[in-house]
N, C-alpha and C positions, 0 to 999 in steps of 0.2 A: 025050870025056867032054860038049867044047864042045857036039858038035851034041846033046846030049839036054838041055844048059841053054838053048838056043834055041828046043829044040822045047816043053819046060816053058812057058817066057817066052811063044811063039804063043798054048800052049794056056789059059797065060791070061789075058790077051788075048781070044779068044776066049771065052771063058763071061764076061771082063764083059760083053762087048759085048750075047753075049747075054741077060746078063740085064738090063739095060737094055733091050733091045729088047723084053721082057714087061714091063718097067713100065710101058712108053711105050700099049701094048697090048693096058691090063689093063683100061680101060673098054669097048673094041671086043669083049671075051674076054667082058668078064661080062656085056653086051649081049648077043650071042648067045646064053650061056646060059641067062640068062632066056627070051628069043626059043623055044629049044628046049623047056624046062621050060613054059613054056606049050603047047604046039604038043601035048607029051604029056599035061599031065592035064586040057587038054579034051575030049579025046574020052572 
């Protein structure tokens, strides 16, 4: 039971770190998406 609790805590911390990483890189992701959209629509 305690192992399950520890795994759950580690999972929650991992999810929080992942959301933080995505939020920090949103502007980079947005630039990449705009670049690909321009490549596709230009043809």
